N, C-alpha and C positions, 0 to 999 in steps of 0.2 A: 315464310316471309313475315317480317315484323316492321312496323313503322319505326322510324328513327326516334328515339326518345329525346325529351328535352334535356336530359342529363349530358348530352354531347356539348362540349364547349364550343362557343362561337368565336373564341379568340383566334382560332386557326383560320377562320374565314377571311379575316382582315389581311392575311398574308398572301392570299391568292384570290383575285377577282376575275372570273371568266366572263362576266357580263355585268353591266352597270346596275346599281341599285338606286331606287329613288332617294333623293336627299330631302329630308323633311324632319322637323323637330317633333312632329306628332307621329305616333305609331300608325302604320298603314293598315286600314281596316281590311279584314279578310272578306272578299266578296262571297256571296252565297254560291254554293256549288250545286248544280242541278242534280248530279249523281247522289249527293248526300240528301237533298230534299226528297228524291224518289225513294231512297232507302228508308228515310224517316217515315214516309207515308206507308211504305210496305210493312214496316214494323208495327205501326199503329193498326193497320188492317189485320195483320196476323194476330195481334193482341185481342182485338174484338172477336175475331174468328175463333180463337182458342177459348175465350170466355163463353161464347155461345155454345161451343161444343161441350164444354164442361157442364154448363147449366143443363143442356139437353141430356147429357149422359146420366146425371144424377136423377133427373125426372124419369128417364127410362128404367133406371135401376129400381126406383121406388115402385114404378108401375109393374115391373116384372115380379118383384117380391110380394107386394101387398095386393095387387089386383089379379095378376095371373097366377100367383102362388108358386112361382118357380122356386124350387128348393123345399117344397112342402107347404101345405095349407097353414095359414096364419090363424091361430086361435083368436077368438073375439077379445079375450083379455089382453092379448099382445098386439092387437091392431093399433096402429098409429096413424092419425090423419096426416095428409100431405102438408097441411098448414104448419104442423108441428116441426116438420123437417125444413121449413122455409129458412130459418136462421142458419141451419147446418149447411143448406145448399149455397147460400150466399157466402158463408165462411169458406166453404170448400173451393168455390170459384176464386176468391181472393188469395187463399193460401196456396193453391196450386199454381196460380199465375206467378206468385212470388218465387215458388220453387222452380218454375220454368225460367224465370229471369236469372236465378242463381246458377242454373245449369247452362246459361248462355244461349238459350233458345231464341232470344231476340237480338242477337248480334252474331248470327251464324255467318261464316265466310261463304262466299259464292260457291266455293268448291266442296262444301260439306255434302257428303253422300247421303242419300235418302235413308239408308239403313242406320247410319250414325245418328241422324236426326230422330228417327223413331226410338232408338235406344235412349236418347236423352229425354224424350217425351215420357217413356215408360219409367225412367228413373225419377223424373220430376213428379209425375203423378203418384208414384209409390210413396215418396216422402210427404206429399200434400195430403193424400188420403190417410196414410198412416198416422201422421201427427194429429189430424183432426179427430180420427177415431180414438186416439189415446186421450185427447182432451175431453170429448163428450163422455167417455167411459169414466174418467176421473171425477168429473162433476156430476155424474149420474143423471145426465140429461136423458129424458124418456125416449127420445128418438135416436137409438144407437144400435140398430140391427146390424149384426156382423155381415150377414149375407148381402144386405143392401150396400154396404161399403165395398165389399168384394166386387159386386156387380158394377158399382160405380167406377171402380178402378179399371176394370176390364173395358168398360164402355168409353171411359175417358181416353185410354190409349187408342182404341179403335177409331173414335170420332175425331180426335185431334190429329191422328195420323192421316185420316181421310181429308180433313180440312187442309192440312199442310201439303198433301199430295195434289189437291186441286189448285192450291196456290202455286205450286211448282209448275203445273200445266199452264196456268194462266200467265205466269212469268215467261215461260218458254214461248207461248203464242205471242205475247207482247214483244219479246225480243226479236222474233221473226219479222215483226212489223217495224222494227227499229226503235221500239220504246224501251227505256231503261238500259240502253247499251252504253257502256263506258268505253270511250275512245282512249286507248292506252299507248303511251310512248315508253319504250324500253331504253334505258341508258346502259350501254355496255355491249360490245361485240365479242363476248367471250363465251365459254361453254355454258355458264350460268344463264347469260342473256339469251342465248340461242335456245336452250332447253325451255326457258320460260315462254318464249314466243311460240315454240312448237306445241307446248302443253296447252296454251290458250287457244290456238287455232284448232287443236284436236278436241276441244270441249266447248263447242259454240253455245251450249246451254248455260254456260256461266255468265253470258252477257257481256263479254269483253270483245273488243275489236282492236286488233293490233294495227296501228296506223303506220308504224315503222320504228326505227331505232336510231340513236345517235351514239357516238363514241368519242374518245379523246382525240382521235385522229381520223383522217379521211381514209376511204377504202372502198371496196366493192360492196354490192348488195349481198345479202345472205339468202340465196334462193328466191322465194317469193316475197321476202321481207326487204323493204326498201330502206337504204341508209339515207336519212334526211338531213345529215350534216354532222357537226361536231358538238361537243358539250357547250362550246361558246355560242352556238346557234340555238340553244335550247329555248330561250324566251321567244324568239321569232317562230320557231317550229311549233311551240305550244299554242301561240296565238293564231298562226296561219292554219293549222290543222285542227283547231278546236279540241285540244286535248283535255280529257277529264282526269286522267290518272297517270302518274309517272311511276314506273318500276325501276329501281336503281339496282343494277347488277354488276357494279364495279367492285374490284377487290378491295379489301379493307385498307390496303396500303394507300389508297387514294381517298383517305378520310377527309382531306381538305376539300376536294372536289365534291364529295358527297354532302358535306355541310353547306356548300354554296347552293347545290341543287335543292337541298332541303329548304333553305331559306327562301329560294325563289318560289317553290311550291306553296309554302305557307303564305307568302305575300299575295300570290295570285289565287289562293283558294283551291289549289289542285290537291287531290288526294295523292299520297305517295306511299310506296312500300319499298322495303329494302330486302334484297336477297342476301341471307347471311353468307359470309365468306366461307363458312364451313361447307357450303355446297360444293366447293372445289374438291372436298374430300369425300363427297357423296355421303349425305347425312345418315343414311341407313347403314353405312359401313363404320360409323364412329361408335365405339363402345366406351362409355365412361367408367372410370375406376378411381380409387382414391387411396392414398397412403398417408396416415396421420393427418387426415383432413386436406391433403394436397391433391387437387383434382388432376387426374391423368386421362389421356385419351389414347385408345389403341384403335387400329384400323383393321377391319375384317379382311379376309381374302378378296381379291379383285372380282371374283364371281360368286354369286350366291347359290349357283347350281352345283353343289358339291354334296357328297355324303348322302344323308337321308333325303335331302332335297332333290338330289338327282334321281334317287330311287323312286321318290314320289312322282316326279315329273315323268319318268319312264313308265310307271304304272298307268298314269293318265293317258300317255301316248298309245300304249298297247291296247287298252280298253277302248279308247275313243276311235282309233284307227280301225281296229277289228270290227267294231259295230258299224262304222261307215262303210267298210268293204262289203259287209253282208247286206246292209240296207240298200246300197247303191249298185248291187250286182246287176239288176235288170238294166240300169242306165248304162253300165259298161258296154253291154252288148249293143244297145241302140246307138251309142256314140261311135263305137267301132265300125258299125255298118255304114253310118253316114260318112265317116272319114274315108273308108275304103271306096265308096261310090263317088265321092267328090273329086278326088285327084289321085294319080298313081303314087305309090310309095308305101312304106310300112305304116301300120296303124299307130304304133308307139314310137315316140321320138326319144332316143337315148342320148344323153349328153353328160360329159364329165363335169362335175361340180366339186367345189371345195367345202368340206364339212368341218366338224369340230376339230380344233387343234391342227388344221391344215390337211386333214386326211381327205383323200380323193374318193369319190364314189360316183356311180352312174345314176343320174337323176332321170326318172321316167315321167313322160307326159304323153297325152294324146297329141299326135302330130297336127299342128295348126298352120304349117307353112309348106311351101313346095319342097320337094325332095332335095333340091340343090341349094337350099337356103344357106347352109354354112359355107358353101363354095363361093357364093356371090356377095358375101358380107363385105369383103374388101372394097367392092365397087360402090357400096352405099355409105361408107364411112363419112363422106363429106356431108351426108344428109342427117347425121346423128343429131337428135334433139335433146339428149340427156347430157348432164354435166358429169365430170369425173370420168372414171374408166368404164362406165356403163354405156352400152349401145342400145338406143331406143329410137324408133321412128313411129310417130302416131299412125300414119297411113302407110304402113310397111307394104311395099309392092309384093313381097314374098308370101304374104298371108293368103290362105285359101278362103273360099266363101264360108265353108263350115268352120274354119279356123277362127274367123272374126267373131262368129257367134260363140264359140267355145271360150275365146279370150274374154269376151264381154262379160260372161257369167262365170269365169274362172273354172269352167268344166274341164279344161285341158289338164288341170292339175290333179284330177281324181286319182290317176295311177300312183301319185306320190304317197298315198296312204300305204302302199306297199313299202316304199322307202322308210316310212315311219315304223312299220312293223319290223323291218330289218335292223333298225337302229341307226340308219344313215341320217335321218331327219327327225324332227319333232313336230307335233301339231302346231306349236307356237315357238317362234325363234326368229333370228335374223334372216334376211333374204339369202338364199344359197348362191354364192358368187361363182363366176367362171374362173378357171386358172389364169387366163390372160388378164382378168381384172385384178386378181390378188397380187400379181407381180408389180402392179402399178400403185399398190397401197403405200401410204406413208406409215411409219412405225405405229403411230397412235391408232390408225384405222385397223390394224391387224387384231386389235383386242376384240373386235366383233366376232372373231373366229373362236372365242372362248366358250361359246354355246353352240349347240347343234342347230343347223339351219331349220327354219320352220315353214310349214304350209302357209301360215299366216303369221302376222306379227304387228308390232306397233307401226311399222312402215306401211303395212297394207291398210290398216284402219285409219291412218292419218293422211292418206292421199295417194298411196301407191306410186305410179309413175309420174305423178305431178310433183313429187318431191324432188329436190335436188339431191345429188349424191351425198353432200355434206349433211343435209338434213336427215337422210336415211341412216347414215353412220351414227349420228348423234342419238337417234332414237334406238338404234341397236345397242349402243353402249349403255344407255339408260336401262334398257331391258336386262342386259347382262348383269348389271350391278344392283338392280332393284327387284330381281325375280322373286315372285311368291306364287303360290298356288292360286291365290285370289287374283293376281295380275293376269295369269294365264286364262282363268275363267272369264275375266272381264273382256280380254281381247277376243276370245272365242265368241262371246256374246255380241261383240261389236262387229264381228266379221261378216255375218249374214247381212245386216243393213248396209255395210260398206260395199259388199258385192252387188247387192240390189241397186244401189246408187250408180255403180259402174264408173265412178270417177277415177281416172288414171288407169283404166283397164285397157292397156294396149301393149 
């Protein structure tokens, strides 16, 4: 997402006015924005933290080389007093901070990953230390120990990464207390707008709070996200709900409306971002090319899980599921015993599900309901609490005592590791649907069947049964189109905390 540039013409705004603008001969001053003030103080604090870390790193590097003799004893004729390194230390702090600024370390987006930030720190420190060492060597400054500079580089990366990790922890703690939270309004009830809302809710550490959304027309809510009105109501909505930031997810065809919204945000001092219209093409599927300088865009296949990617994913599935089956073998026997003692019926529950490309398979679970659960489902349809073709009841009367415990901790799904070994399922993927659900799918929803269903997925780590059906499908489509090994690993890492929280586990 990028902010709308000043290069956009404001002439089109005069043709369409969705809400009144103040009439005044003088320019309207932009009021101070609390989110920007907080960001400014955060950057200043980070700057001083980095400076202190670099200063300390160089001191420790000197101490290690000349006092502790790390790398070999220093001969008397080569010994350099710490005071002689004073100008070098000050120059290193200043030069490295400049390199950090060039690398964009003081204007990082909220969604920047920790690893990416550390890589930027390592690159900035490399240029800072390298340039300074080149200068002191060229001018033949007496304090130019190569090992000292190498130690300084390593310690700078370590200490600055530590400082920034602590800063992330403090920001997360502050955001839990409601400090530094940006209240966000999304403009647009389309796939881009919905994915933005889901992405923000799924990453609370970013410090965004989705207040709701507006669109060009009236309509229903989108799951847990509330429709607060239309674009014409945007000034009132922003004032009433104390909005800090507006994210515009309208198609590019509505450029006039986008310009109006931009002008309103600028007048009221609201931060605003624009979702590029290419999102509708799924940005990771766009491949740029050129012929005689003429830019061309081609679109990759609709799913990234093909060819070598599919083989890589299958390898991860077999190794991961095989290891879990071996490690959890004692738990299998214990759960089977409790299921057998708790209620009459089989230990394993077998149910037909729909897999990749519509193939049917038998999904295995530890039985968590009464033996006649499938026969009485028709009697409970009126109590369904889920949207779309899914059937879910929070306090399902068919559940057994042991079954509630198994569902709460997702232990009923352990036998599905065997489904993964067989190739029916994957460790990560869309939720495996029932045949009766698939026949009710709309055409666009069938695309979630392009990947093998998973034990876990974006739907589980983002709310599980608390999600509406449309939200679940949108997450599944995002996964199918944006698959990578890194995405699978991140979802697996987030699964354990999600299971421990137990949200939506019913």
